[in-house]
C-alpha positions in Angstrom: -18.7 0.3 -2.5 -15.7 -1.8 -3.4 -17.7 -4.9 -4.1 -21.1 -3.4 -5.0 -22.6 -5.5 -2.3 -24.1 -4.6 1.1 -22.0 -7.4 2.7 -18.5 -8.5 1.7 -16.5 -11.1 3.6 -12.7 -11.3 3.7 -9.9 -12.9 5.6 -6.8 -11.0 6.6 -3.2 -12.3 6.4 0.1 -10.9 7.3 1.6 -9.6 4.0 4.7 -11.7 4.3 2.4 -14.8 4.5 0.8 -14.1 1.1 2.5 -15.4 -2.0 1.1 -14.4 -5.4 1.8 -17.6 -7.4 -0.8 -17.3 -10.2 0.2 -16.6 -13.8 -0.4 -12.9 -13.4 1.7 -12.5 -10.3 0.7 -9.7 -7.9 -2.7 -8.2 -8.7 -3.3 -4.7 -10.1 -3.6 -2.2 -7.4 -5.7 1.0 -7.2 -4.9 3.4 -4.4 -8.2 3.8 -2.6 -7.1 5.6 0.6 -4.1 7.0 2.5 -3.5 3.5 4.0 -4.7 0.9 1.5 -5.0 -0.1 -2.1 -7.7 -2.3 -3.7 -6.5 -5.4 -5.6 -7.9 -6.5 -8.9 -7.2 -9.2 -11.5 -5.3 -7.7 -14.4 -7.0 -10.0 -16.9 -10.7 -9.8 -16.0 -10.9 -6.9 -13.5 -12.5 -9.1 -10.7 -12.0 -7.7 -7.2 -9.5 -9.7 -5.1 -9.3 -7.7 -1.9 -7.1 -5.0 -0.4 -3.4 -4.6 0.2 -2.8 -2.3 3.1 0.4 -0.2 3.8 0.5 -1.9 7.2 1.6 -5.4 6.6 -1.9 -6.8 6.0 -3.5 -8.4 2.9 -7.3 -8.8 3.0 -8.6 -11.3 0.5 -12.3 -11.6 -0.3 -13.5 -15.2 0.5 -15.0 -15.6 -3.0 -11.5 -15.8 -4.4 -10.8 -19.1 -2.7 -11.4 -22.4 -4.4 -13.2 -23.6 -1.3 -15.0 -20.5 0.2 -17.1 -22.7 2.5 -14.1 -23.8 4.7 -14.8 -23.3 8.4 -11.6 -21.3 8.7 -13.0 -18.7 6.3 -16.2 -18.2 8.3 -16.6 -14.5 9.5 -16.4 -13.9 13.2 -16.9 -10.1 13.3 -18.4 -7.2 11.5 -16.7 -4.0 10.4 -18.1 -0.7 9.4 -21.5 -1.3 11.0 -22.0 2.4 11.4 -22.1 3.0 7.7 -24.6 0.2 6.9 -28.2 1.1 5.8 -30.2 1.2 9.1 -32.5 -1.6 7.8 -29.5 -4.0 7.1 -28.8 -6.2 10.1 -26.2 -8.8 9.2 -25.6 -11.2 12.0 -22.8 -13.8 12.7 -24.3 -17.2 13.3 -22.8 -19.6 15.8 
C-alpha cells in the first residue's frame, strides 16, 4: 500500500550508516505503525522508504541514481502471505 505497487524493492541500512545530505535534509516522516515511519520527500511527496524505531532505514531502490547496481538486487521476499494469490514474484539467480 505504501508504494501503490504489488512489488516494491528496498535495501536496508543501519540507521547510523545513513546520512541525509540532500538540500532538504532528513525526509518528512509519517508514523505508519508502532515500530516504523514512512519517509517522503518534503518538496514533491515522492516515497523514499521507511525509518524504523529499531536502528534500520529501508530505502526504495528507485531513489538511487544507479538502481541497477548488483548490490541493490533483491535476494529475499517479505510479506508473501499478504500478496494476491495470483502474484508469484520470484528472485532470479
